[in-house]
C-alpha positions in Angstrom: 78.7 114.2 83.4 81.5 116.8 83.1 80.1 118.0 79.8 81.1 115.1 77.7 78.6 113.7 75.1 78.7 111.5 72.1 76.6 111.6 68.9 74.1 109.0 70.1 73.5 110.8 73.3 73.0 114.1 71.5 70.6 112.5 69.1 68.7 111.1 72.1 68.5 114.6 73.6 67.1 115.8 70.2 64.5 113.0 70.2 63.4 113.9 73.7 63.0 117.5 72.7 60.8 116.5 69.7 58.8 113.9 71.5 58.3 115.3 75.0 59.1 119.0 74.9 58.5 121.7 72.3 61.3 120.9 70.0 64.3 122.4 71.9 66.5 122.1 75.0 68.4 124.5 77.2 72.1 123.9 78.1 72.8 125.1 81.6 75.8 126.5 83.6 76.2 123.0 85.1 77.1 121.5 81.7 73.7 119.8 81.7 70.6 120.1 79.5 67.2 121.3 80.8 63.8 120.7 79.3 61.1 123.2 80.4 57.9 121.6 79.1 58.0 118.1 80.3 54.8 116.4 81.5 55.3 114.7 84.8 53.5 111.5 83.6 56.1 111.2 80.8 59.2 111.6 83.0 59.7 107.8 83.5 59.7 107.3 79.7 62.3 110.1 79.3 64.5 108.6 82.0 64.2 105.2 80.2 65.3 106.8 76.9 68.2 108.5 78.6 69.3 105.2 80.3 69.5 103.5 76.9 72.5 105.9 76.0 74.0 105.9 79.5 72.6 109.2 80.6 70.5 110.0 83.7 69.1 112.7 85.9 70.4 111.4 89.2 71.4 114.0 91.8 70.5 117.0 89.5 68.7 118.6 92.4 68.1 118.2 96.1 70.5 118.0 99.0 73.1 116.0 97.1 76.4 116.0 95.4 75.7 117.4 92.0 77.2 116.8 88.5 81.0 117.1 88.5 82.1 120.0 86.3 85.2 119.9 84.3 87.1 121.6 81.5 85.2 121.4 78.2 88.6 121.3 76.4 89.7 118.3 78.5 91.7 115.7 76.5 92.3 118.2 73.7 93.7 121.4 75.3 97.4 122.2 74.6 97.8 123.6 78.1 96.5 120.8 80.4 98.8 118.8 82.6 96.8 115.6 82.0 93.3 114.8 80.9 91.1 115.5 84.1 88.2 113.4 82.9 89.3 110.1 84.4 89.4 111.8 87.8 86.0 113.5 87.1 84.5 110.1 86.3 86.1 108.5 89.5 84.6 111.3 91.5 81.2 110.9 89.8 81.1 107.2 90.6 82.2 107.7 94.2 79.6 110.4 94.9 76.6 108.8 93.2 74.3 107.1 95.7 77.0 107.5 98.4 75.1 106.2 101.5 76.8 108.3 104.1 76.2 111.5 102.2 72.8 110.7 100.6 71.1 113.5 102.7 73.5 116.4 103.0 72.6 119.7 104.6 72.5 121.3 101.1 73.7 120.8 97.6 77.5 120.2 97.0 79.3 121.1 93.8 82.6 119.7 92.6 84.8 121.0 89.8 88.1 119.7 88.4 90.6 121.1 85.8 94.2 120.4 84.8 95.3 123.7 83.3 96.4 127.1 84.6 93.6 128.7 82.7 90.3 128.3 84.5 87.5 127.4 82.1 85.0 126.1 84.7 84.7 128.8 87.4 86.7 126.6 89.7 86.8 128.7 92.9 83.0 129.2 92.8 82.5 125.6 93.8 82.3 123.9 97.2 85.1 121.5 96.4 87.5 122.4 93.6 90.6 120.6 92.3 93.3 121.7 89.9 95.7 118.9 88.8 99.3 120.1 89.1 102.8 118.8 89.0 105.2 119.3 91.9 108.9 119.9 91.7 109.6 116.2 91.5 107.2 115.9 88.5 104.5 114.1 90.5 100.9 114.6 89.7 98.6 115.9 92.5 95.8 118.2 93.3 95.7 121.8 94.4 92.5 121.9 96.6 90.1 124.8 97.1 87.2 124.7 99.6 84.1 126.7 100.4 83.2 128.5 97.3 79.6 129.2 96.1 77.3 131.9 94.7 73.7 132.4 95.6 72.4 134.6 98.4 75.8 134.7 100.2 78.6 134.4 97.8 82.1 133.3 98.8 85.2 132.5 96.8 86.9 129.2 97.7 90.1 129.3 99.6 93.1 127.1 99.0 93.3 124.3 101.6 96.1 122.2 100.0 98.8 123.3 97.7 99.6 119.7 96.7 97.5 116.6 97.6 98.8 113.2 96.3 96.3 111.7 93.9 96.1 108.5 96.0 94.6 110.5 98.9 91.9 112.4 97.0 88.9 110.3 98.0 89.9 110.2 101.7 90.3 114.0 101.6 86.9 114.5 100.0 85.2 112.3 102.5 86.9 114.2 105.3 85.6 117.5 104.0 82.1 116.1 103.6 82.1 114.6 107.1 83.1 117.8 108.8 80.4 119.8 106.9 77.8 117.1 107.3 78.5 116.9 111.1 78.5 120.6 111.9 76.4 122.4 109.3 73.2 124.1 110.4 70.1 122.3 109.3 67.6 124.7 110.9 68.0 127.5 108.3 68.0 126.8 104.6 70.0 130.0 104.0 72.8 128.8 106.3 73.2 125.2 105.2 75.8 125.5 102.4 79.4 124.5 103.2 80.6 128.0 102.4 78.6 129.3 105.5 80.3 126.8 107.8 83.7 127.8 106.5 82.8 131.4 107.1 81.5 130.7 110.6 84.3 128.5 111.7 87.0 130.4 109.8 89.2 128.9 107.1 91.9 127.9 109.6 89.6 126.1 112.0 87.7 124.4 109.1 91.0 123.2 107.6 92.1 122.0 111.0 89.0 119.9 111.4 89.3 118.5 107.9 92.9 117.6 108.4 92.1 115.8 111.7 89.4 113.8 110.0 91.7 113.2 107.0 94.4 111.9 109.3 91.9 109.4 110.7 91.2 108.1 107.2 94.9 107.8 106.5 95.5 105.9 109.8 93.1 103.2 108.4 95.4 102.7 105.5 95.1 104.2 102.0 92.8 102.2 99.8 93.1 104.0 96.5 91.6 101.7 93.8 94.5 101.9 91.3 93.1 99.1 89.1 89.8 100.8 88.9 91.4 104.1 88.0 93.4 102.4 85.2 90.2 100.8 83.9 88.4 104.1 83.8 91.3 105.9 82.3 91.4 103.4 79.5 88.1 104.9 78.3 89.7 108.3 77.9 92.7 107.3 75.8 93.3 109.9 73.1 91.7 109.3 69.7 93.8 107.9 66.8 94.9 111.3 65.6 96.3 111.3 62.0 100.0 112.1 61.7 101.8 114.7 59.5 98.7 116.9 59.0 99.1 120.4 57.8 98.5 123.3 60.2 97.6 125.6 57.4 94.0 127.0 57.2 92.7 128.7 54.1 91.3 132.0 55.4 90.4 133.6 52.1 86.7 133.7 53.1 86.4 136.7 55.4 83.4 135.4 57.3 85.1 132.1 57.9 88.3 133.8 58.9 86.4 135.8 61.6 84.8 132.6 62.9 88.2 130.9 63.1 89.8 133.8 64.9 87.0 133.9 67.5 85.8 130.3 67.9 88.8 128.0 67.2 91.3 127.2 69.9 94.7 125.4 69.8 94.7 121.6 70.1 97.4 119.5 71.6 97.7 117.4 68.3 99.3 119.0 65.3 96.9 119.5 62.4 93.8 119.6 64.8 91.8 122.3 66.4 89.1 122.8 69.0 85.9 124.3 67.5 83.5 126.2 69.7 79.8 126.3 68.7 78.0 129.4 69.9 74.5 129.0 71.3 74.1 132.8 71.5 72.7 134.0 68.2 71.6 137.7 68.3 68.1 137.8 69.5 68.2 134.1 70.6 67.9 132.6 74.1 71.3 131.8 75.6 71.9 128.1 75.7 68.8 127.1 73.7 69.2 124.7 70.8 66.5 123.1 68.6 66.2 119.4 68.0 67.3 119.8 64.4 70.4 121.7 65.5 71.2 119.0 68.0 71.0 116.4 65.2 73.3 118.5 63.0 75.8 118.9 65.8 75.7 115.2 66.4 76.4 114.5 62.7 79.3 116.9 62.8 80.8 115.2 65.9 80.4 111.8 64.3 82.0 112.9 61.0 84.7 115.3 62.2 85.4 115.0 65.9 85.8 111.3 66.7 82.2 111.2 67.9 82.9 113.6 70.8 81.0 116.7 71.9 81.3 118.9 75.0 78.9 121.3 76.7 80.4 124.3 78.5 79.5 126.1 81.7 79.0 129.1 79.5 76.1 127.5 77.7 77.9 126.7 74.5 79.0 123.5 72.7 82.4 122.3 71.6 83.8 119.9 68.9 87.0 119.0 70.6 89.0 117.2 67.8 88.5 118.7 64.4 91.1 118.5 61.6 92.1 122.0 60.5 91.5 120.8 56.9 87.8 120.1 57.9 87.1 123.4 59.7 85.7 125.1 56.6 83.2 122.3 56.0 82.2 122.3 59.6 81.7 126.1 59.5 79.5 125.9 56.4 77.3 123.3 58.1 77.0 125.5 61.2 76.1 128.5 59.0 73.3 126.5 57.5 72.0 125.7 60.9 72.3 129.2 62.4 75.1 128.1 64.8 78.0 130.0 63.3 78.0 133.2 65.4 81.6 134.3 66.1 81.2 135.8 69.5 83.0 133.6 72.0 83.7 135.6 75.2 82.4 138.8 73.6 79.5 140.9 74.9 76.8 138.9 73.1 78.1 135.6 74.5 75.9 136.1 77.6 75.2 133.6 80.3 71.5 133.7 81.4 69.3 131.5 83.5 65.7 130.8 82.3 64.4 133.4 84.7 60.8 134.1 85.4 59.6 132.8 82.0 60.2 129.3 83.3 61.4 129.3 86.9 59.1 129.6 89.9 62.0 130.8 92.1 62.8 133.8 89.9 61.9 137.4 90.7 62.5 138.7 87.2 62.9 137.6 83.6 66.4 137.0 82.3 65.8 136.0 78.7 64.3 139.4 77.4 67.2 141.3 79.0 69.8 139.0 77.4 68.1 139.3 74.0 67.9 143.1 74.2 71.6 143.4 75.2 72.6 141.1 72.4 70.5 143.1 69.9 71.9 146.4 71.2 75.5 145.2 70.6 74.7 143.1 67.5 77.3 144.8 65.2 80.2 142.4 64.9 82.7 145.2 64.5 81.5 146.8 67.7 81.7 143.5 69.6 85.2 143.0 68.3 86.2 146.5 69.4 85.0 145.9 72.9 86.9 142.7 73.2 86.5 140.1 76.0 83.5 141.2 78.1 81.5 138.6 80.0 77.9 139.5 81.0 76.1 137.1 83.3 72.4 137.4 84.2 70.4 135.7 87.0 66.7 136.1 87.6 67.0 135.7 91.4 69.6 135.5 94.2 70.2 131.8 93.6 72.6 132.9 90.9 72.2 130.2 88.3 73.3 132.8 85.8 76.5 133.4 87.7 76.0 137.1 88.1 78.5 137.3 90.9 81.2 136.2 88.4 80.3 138.5 85.6 82.6 141.3 84.4 79.1 142.8 84.2 76.5 141.0 86.3 72.8 141.5 86.3 70.5 140.3 89.1 66.7 140.3 88.8 64.9 141.4 92.0 61.3 142.1 93.0 60.7 145.8 93.8 57.2 146.2 95.3 55.8 143.7 92.8 57.7 145.0 89.8 60.7 143.5 88.1 64.0 145.3 88.7 67.6 144.7 87.8 70.7 145.4 89.8 73.9 146.1 88.0 77.1 144.6 89.3 80.7 145.2 88.1 84.1 143.6 88.4 83.3 139.8 88.8 85.3 137.0 87.3 85.0 133.2 87.2 88.4 132.8 85.6 91.8 132.1 87.3 91.7 135.7 88.6 88.5 135.0 90.5 86.7 138.0 92.0 83.2 138.8 93.2 81.2 141.5 91.4 80.0 144.5 93.4 76.7 146.3 93.1 77.0 149.6 91.3 73.9 151.3 92.7 70.1 151.3 92.5 68.3 149.0 90.1 66.7 149.6 86.7 63.7 148.4 84.8 64.1 146.2 81.7 64.9 148.9 79.2 66.8 150.9 81.8 69.3 148.1 82.5 70.1 147.8 78.8 70.8 151.5 78.6 72.9 151.3 81.8 75.0 148.5 80.1 75.6 150.8 77.2 76.7 153.7 79.4 79.0 151.2 81.3 80.5 150.0 78.0 81.0 153.5 76.7 82.8 154.6 79.8 85.1 151.6 79.5 85.9 152.6 75.9 86.7 156.1 77.1 89.1 155.1 79.8 90.7 151.8 78.7 94.4 151.5 77.8 95.3 150.0 74.5 94.4 146.3 74.3 93.0 146.4 77.8 90.1 144.1 78.7 87.0 145.4 80.5 87.9 143.6 83.7 91.4 144.9 83.7 90.2 148.5 83.1 87.7 148.2 85.9 90.3 146.9 88.3 92.7 149.7 87.4 90.2 152.7 87.6 87.8 151.4 90.2 84.0 151.6 90.6 83.6 155.4 91.1 84.1 156.5 87.5 81.7 153.8 86.3 79.0 154.8 88.8 79.3 158.4 87.6 78.9 157.3 84.0 75.9 155.0 84.8 74.0 157.2 87.2 75.2 160.7 86.4 
């Protein structure tokens, strides 16, 4: 849950990949792992192996409340108000096997963060929470409702600027009750909560939620403070060493590039957050071999207080690494083919498995991702382009988050042939926006060429140090369309 793993769990995932799959796994945009070659008869054995290390596959599909997403830097980030993971765990426990909501109209996705920077695509969720402090210094939640991608994308709206922490479970139940009561169940395309919000309007949906919420409060708040304290005790900060140096020897140019791109500030002096890219040039985004999983587990055990994180961008994180150990960690990653320095660059693509694996897909995602990464493989070119987030989905279900891509790619079926629509201007960050279709689609090679024309137009019109998304917002779609289509 919420992307948190320990070494034993990662080694179990590696063992499952070796024993039951084809030697690898695929990290997804839900901070989960997916195996694509499992025999149905062996599924019970896999679930038993997962249970031994406190993992499961409960509510990973169907009309249920899914895995709670959270910040992959939680507990380590210098910019968080508090560690959001105790709340994520409370929400997980509350929503697992919840009798009243065991058969919802459709899936329901929850996310929680505690920083101003959005690292989990917060407003693309049904129910999203940002932990904030009010003027009195009290901790509470900023609440967003009704987000979602897929066939009909909507960005969540803010329903509460500040909700006291003791009221969060009553508020969530109120939201679920209103949706569960009024959602359409006669049309699978109209069942998500975002559709009900749209049909009723944000004001009316909020009114009904507040009325249901008031009913819960009238019964008396029953926030389980003792249970929260018990859960929070499992998320106490590690025993960080004191008086460590913040200096990093950057005399090795390749290591220096990796540190510049992959290493993020930590709240504890002398420590750093190390991002591990699962996007090697020519590789499959999010894929990792069993041997690589074992190595990452070893690194977490030796250098990161036995902690690992998976990200919604299909990468991994070592959250607590001493700066003095970064070079050793990097050398190990180099030996395993995991040392690409491309975080948030053009080759750090998000992509769903697509038609190669998924029966819902209309087109393949993986070959397109590979060809784009190969086209822009030159590290100097990637660095020149700067932050540029490409997201690829093989169908309208949007598991690859194409609506939130600075450049989004959507696979469609055009009279029996695979085609790819190009979208521009999306974001899953704190400045959330929905990407717009640029024009007619392309075949597999054509979409890669279209990306190149898009990127070259950006280079031609950008201001100094201006990101792609900011350039697009400043100049608009028309110039890009002209560059793409002529």
